[in-house]
C-alpha positions in Angstrom: -0.1 0.0 0.0 1.4 3.6 -0.9 2.0 5.8 1.8 -0.2 9.0 2.0 3.3 11.0 3.1 6.7 10.3 1.9 9.7 12.3 2.7 13.1 11.5 1.3 16.4 13.1 2.5 14.7 16.2 3.5 16.5 19.0 4.7 16.0 22.8 5.2 18.5 25.6 5.4 18.4 29.4 6.3 20.6 32.0 6.3 20.8 34.0 9.2 20.6 37.6 8.6 19.3 37.3 5.3 16.5 39.9 4.5 12.8 39.0 4.3 9.9 40.5 3.9 6.2 39.6 5.0 4.0 41.5 2.9 4.9 43.4 -0.7 3.5 45.6 -2.8 2.7 44.9 -6.8 5.4 47.3 -7.5 7.9 46.0 -4.6 7.2 42.2 -6.0 8.2 43.3 -9.8 11.4 45.2 -8.6 12.4 41.9 -6.7 11.7 39.6 -9.7 13.9 42.2 -11.5 17.0 41.9 -8.9 16.7 37.9 -8.5 18.9 37.1 -11.3 21.6 39.6 -9.9 21.0 38.7 -6.4 21.5 35.1 -7.2 25.1 35.9 -8.2 26.1 37.3 -5.2 28.0 35.3 -2.8 26.3 34.6 0.3 29.0 32.6 2.2 29.5 35.8 4.6 26.2 34.9 6.0 25.8 32.2 9.1 23.7 29.2 8.1 21.3 26.9 10.2 20.0 23.9 9.5 16.4 23.7 10.8 15.9 20.3 9.4 18.7 17.7 8.1 18.2 14.5 6.5 14.7 13.5 7.5 13.3 10.2 5.9 10.2 8.7 6.8 6.7 7.5 5.4 3.0 8.0 6.9 0.1 5.7 6.0 -3.1 6.7 5.4 -5.5 7.1 8.4 -2.4 7.4 10.7 -2.3 10.0 13.5 1.3 10.9 14.1 2.5 13.5 16.6 5.4 15.8 16.1 7.3 16.3 19.4 10.4 18.1 20.8 11.8 21.3 22.5 11.4 24.5 21.0 13.8 25.1 18.0 13.6 21.4 17.0 12.0 22.1 13.5 8.7 20.7 14.4 7.0 23.6 12.9 9.3 24.1 9.8 8.5 20.6 8.8 4.8 21.1 8.9 5.8 24.3 6.8 7.5 22.4 4.2 4.7 19.6 4.1 2.5 22.2 3.7 4.1 23.5 0.8 4.6 27.0 2.6 8.3 26.6 2.6 10.7 24.9 0.1 13.0 22.4 0.8 16.7 23.0 0.7 17.5 19.5 -0.3 15.3 16.2 -0.6 11.6 15.7 -1.3 8.1 15.4 0.1 5.3 13.3 -1.8 1.9 13.9 -0.8 -1.0 11.8 -2.2 -4.1 13.6 -0.8 -5.5 17.1 -0.1 -3.9 19.0 3.1 -5.5 21.5 5.2 -3.3 23.0 7.9 -3.7 25.0 11.0 -0.3 26.3 11.7 -0.6 29.6 13.6 -3.5 32.5 14.0 -3.5 34.5 11.0 -2.8 31.7 8.1 -5.5 30.5 5.7 -8.1 33.5 6.2 -8.2 36.8 4.3 -8.8 39.4 7.2 -11.0 41.9 5.2 -13.5 39.2 4.3 -16.0 37.8 6.6 -16.1 34.4 8.1 -18.9 33.1 5.9 -16.7 34.3 2.8 -13.5 32.5 4.4 -15.3 29.1 4.6 -16.1 29.2 1.3 -12.5 30.7 0.2 -10.8 27.7 2.3 -13.2 25.2 0.8 -12.3 26.3 -2.6 -8.4 26.1 -2.2 -9.0 22.7 -0.8 -10.5 21.9 -4.5 -14.4 21.5 -3.0 -17.6 22.7 -4.8 -19.8 25.1 -3.5 -22.5 22.6 -3.1 -19.9 20.3 -1.1 -19.0 23.4 1.2 -22.5 24.3 1.4 -23.5 21.0 3.0 -20.9 21.0 5.6 -21.6 24.8 6.4 -23.9 24.6 9.3 -21.9 22.1 11.0 -18.9 24.2 10.9 -20.4 27.3 12.2 -22.1 25.2 15.0 -18.5 23.7 16.0 -16.9 27.1 15.9 -20.0 28.8 18.0 -19.4 32.0 16.3 -23.1 32.2 14.5 -23.7 36.1 15.5 -20.4 36.9 13.5 -20.5 35.0 10.3 -21.0 38.3 8.4 -18.0 40.2 10.2 -14.5 40.4 8.8 -12.3 38.0 10.7 -10.0 40.9 11.3 -12.2 41.6 14.2 -12.3 38.6 15.8 -10.9 37.7 19.1 -8.1 35.1 18.9 -10.2 32.3 20.1 -12.7 33.4 18.1 -10.2 33.0 14.8 -9.0 29.6 16.0 -12.3 28.2 16.9 -13.7 29.0 13.2 -9.9 28.2 11.2 -9.9 24.8 13.1 -13.8 24.1 12.4 -12.9 24.5 8.6 -9.6 22.8 8.4 -11.6 19.7 10.3 -14.7 19.7 8.3 -13.9 19.9 5.1 -12.7 16.3 4.6 -8.9 16.9 3.8 -7.1 13.5 3.4 -4.4 15.1 5.5 -5.2 17.7 8.5 -2.1 19.1 10.0 -2.7 20.9 13.6 0.5 22.8 14.9 0.3 24.1 18.7 -2.0 26.8 17.9 -4.8 25.2 19.7 -3.4 26.3 22.9 -4.9 29.8 22.2 -8.1 28.3 23.0 -9.9 27.4 26.0 -9.7 24.0 27.9 -13.2 23.2 27.0 -12.5 24.2 23.3 -9.1 21.9 23.3 -11.2 19.1 24.6 -13.7 19.5 21.6 -10.9 19.7 19.1 -9.1 16.5 20.5 -12.3 14.8 20.1 -13.1 15.9 16.6 -9.5 14.8 15.6 -10.1 11.3 16.8 -13.4 11.5 15.0 -11.4 12.2 11.7 -9.1 9.6 12.2 -11.7 7.1 12.5 -12.6 8.1 9.1 -9.6 7.1 7.4 -8.1 10.6 7.6 -4.4 11.3 8.4 -3.5 13.6 11.2 -0.1 15.5 11.9 -0.1 17.0 15.1 2.2 19.1 17.2 2.2 19.7 20.8 4.0 20.3 24.1 1.1 18.4 25.7 2.3 14.9 26.2 -1.0 14.1 27.4 -2.9 15.0 24.2 -0.2 13.7 22.4 -0.7 10.3 24.0 -4.4 10.5 24.0 -4.6 11.1 20.2 -1.7 9.9 18.7 -0.9 6.3 17.6 2.6 7.1 16.5 5.4 9.9 17.4 8.3 11.7 15.6 10.8 13.1 18.1 13.2 16.0 16.5 16.3 17.8 18.0 17.9 20.3 16.3 16.1 19.2 13.0 17.3 15.8 13.1 14.7 12.8 13.5 15.7 11.3 16.9 13.1 8.5 16.9 9.8 7.4 15.5 7.4 4.8 16.4 4.8 3.7 19.1 3.9 7.2 20.9 4.4 5.5 24.3 8.0 4.4 23.4 9.0 7.6 21.6 7.2 9.9 24.7 9.4 7.8 27.4 12.5 8.6 24.9 11.8 12.1 25.3 11.1 12.7 28.5 14.5 10.4 29.6 16.8 11.4 26.6 17.7 14.9 28.8 16.3 17.3 26.0 14.1 19.0 28.8 16.2 18.2 31.9 16.0 21.4 34.1 14.5 22.2 37.5 14.5 25.8 36.8 12.8 27.9 33.6 13.8 31.5 33.2 12.8 34.0 30.2 13.5 37.4 29.8 11.0 40.0 30.3 8.8 41.1 27.1 6.8 44.3 27.7 4.9 43.4 24.3 3.0 41.0 26.6 0.2 41.7 28.9 1.6 39.3 31.1 4.6 37.4 30.7 6.0 34.5 32.4 9.8 34.9 33.8 10.5 32.3 35.8 9.3 28.7 37.3 11.1 26.6 39.5 10.7 23.5 41.8 12.4 24.5 45.4 12.9 22.4 48.4 12.3 23.5 51.9 16.0 24.0 51.9 15.4 26.4 49.5 17.5 24.3 46.7 16.6 24.1 43.2 17.6 20.7 42.0 15.7 17.8 40.1 15.9 15.1 42.3 13.4 15.1 45.5 12.8 12.6 48.0 9.9 10.9 48.2 9.4 11.8 51.9 10.4 15.3 51.0 8.0 18.2 50.6 8.5 20.8 47.5 6.9 24.1 45.9 6.5 25.4 42.4 7.7 28.9 42.6 6.1 31.3 39.5 7.3 34.5 38.8 5.4 36.9 35.9 5.1 40.2 35.3 1.9 42.4 34.4 2.5 44.6 31.7 -1.1 46.1 31.2 -4.3 45.7 34.1 -6.1 42.5 33.0 -9.0 40.5 34.9 -10.1 37.1 35.1 -6.8 35.7 35.0 -5.4 32.9 36.8 -1.9 31.2 37.1 -1.3 27.5 36.9 0.9 24.5 36.7 0.0 21.1 35.4 2.0 18.2 36.1 2.9 15.1 33.7 4.2 11.6 34.3 6.6 10.0 32.1 3.9 8.6 29.7 1.9 12.1 29.2 -0.9 11.7 31.8 -1.8 14.5 33.6 -1.1 13.8 37.3 -2.9 17.2 38.5 -3.6 21.0 37.7 -3.7 23.6 39.8 -4.3 27.6 39.5 -3.8 30.3 42.0 -7.7 31.2 42.3 -8.6 27.9 43.6 -7.9 28.9 47.0 -8.4 32.6 46.0 -11.2 33.5 44.0 -10.2 37.3 44.6 -7.3 36.6 41.9 -9.7 36.8 39.2 -10.1 40.3 39.9 -7.8 43.2 38.3 -4.2 42.3 38.1 -2.4 45.5 38.0 1.2 46.0 36.3 4.2 45.0 37.8 6.1 42.1 38.8 4.8 39.1 41.1 5.6 35.7 42.8 3.3 32.7 43.4 4.2 29.5 45.2 2.1 26.1 45.5 3.2 23.4 47.9 3.0 19.6 47.1 3.0 17.3 50.2 5.9 14.8 50.8 4.7 11.5 50.8 2.4 12.0 47.8 3.9 11.4 44.1 4.9 8.1 43.0 8.7 7.5 41.9 9.3 8.7 38.5 10.0 11.3 36.4 7.7 14.4 35.9 7.2 17.6 33.6 5.5 20.7 34.6 3.8 23.1 32.4 3.1 27.0 34.0 0.6 28.9 32.2 -1.2 32.3 32.3 -4.7 32.4 30.6 -8.2 33.4 30.9 -10.5 30.8 30.0 -13.4 33.1 29.9 -12.2 34.7 27.0 -9.8 31.9 25.4 -6.6 33.8 25.7 -3.7 32.2 26.9 -1.2 34.7 27.5 1.6 32.6 28.0 2.5 28.7 28.3 5.7 26.8 28.5 6.6 23.3 29.1 9.0 24.8 31.8 10.4 22.1 34.4 11.3 18.2 35.0 12.5 16.7 38.3 12.5 13.1 39.5 10.8 11.8 42.6 13.6 9.3 44.4 12.5 6.5 46.4 13.4 7.1 50.1 11.0 4.4 51.2 7.6 4.5 49.4 5.1 2.1 50.8 5.3 -0.2 47.5 9.1 -0.5 48.1 8.3 -2.2 51.6 7.8 -5.5 49.8 10.1 -4.9 46.9 6.9 -4.0 44.6 6.7 -1.0 42.5 3.0 0.5 42.5 1.1 1.7 39.8 -0.4 5.1 39.2 0.7 8.9 39.3 0.3 8.8 43.3 1.4 6.8 46.2 0.2 8.7 49.2 1.0 7.4 52.5 -2.4 7.1 53.8 -3.6 5.8 57.2 -5.5 2.8 57.5 -7.5 1.7 60.6 -7.9 -1.9 61.5 -9.8 -3.3 64.1 -11.1 -6.6 65.0 -15.2 -7.3 64.2 
């Protein structure tokens, strides 16, 4: 059986510092075309280069759901752009045997001046569908996106959440043979993310192929049968999702008990630091089973906002979400206005609670009511080390994310 996607010796090189332009006028385009033959004679040896992708070869069968994982800068988004014909490869080739629909980033695929209704028909036409076929799916798309009142409004006036809801609905419902989804789903609220994952599961059962990039190992494990692990543009592993996720989690690619990022005044709110800290105020990757610790999150507010929460989610090595918690859980007053300034918040995890093993922590700042995620990172990793768990007392490693030391009461009857 012929694969639906075939990648052979694929490489993509970029020249650092080479001028690029996102948009051009007709005059600029004509001038650029006139200059192109002359520019090709100019030596570019002096410009540093980077291989965003290097010597990738793989095949994907029809109906397969494949996750693409790796740390930031691994080449995940570049690979999707090459597959979607947005970016040309430097070397190698890609063969696609079906219509492809992509949802790579907010702002792509729609014309901002056209209404939601017009963009649905435009996208369907680009996928090769007839007007009759699009009309048959129209009501289903609108119902899924939950933007009925705004179908005749130019999409440039949509919020990021509305935009993504409609863009995903169009991509998933217009029946492409291949559906490509990047981390863009993080823009939506939790309920919509689950709705999208359910829809992608439905799409996969219909024999269509899905490529899914995400830092959420829980979503990857739930949705994807197979996975590709990238690092610095190279493929480190490809195979069953459980095995590849474990390779990622244990490969040292994300070994860090502390995450720090620079200030970004352009963001309304910005995460600046996430760390796992023990009682002696040390920052380390190995935490004893009988040792309590805390997650410390530092952030800056650049614009006054309301309805916002700061939270963390803990994942085990297989991508299972152990728990998620937010700062407003015990303090609902935090959903009020947050004024500009720098803040620190922390939450304690009790001793003798988590099972032995490796964990990753994702931190986020979001407003679920308005579907806005201000900042989200797969921030840190740490290990719970066995120092006398209940299971170890009889030499048996107990199953589960938690291994709490509970107090049983026993009495004769």
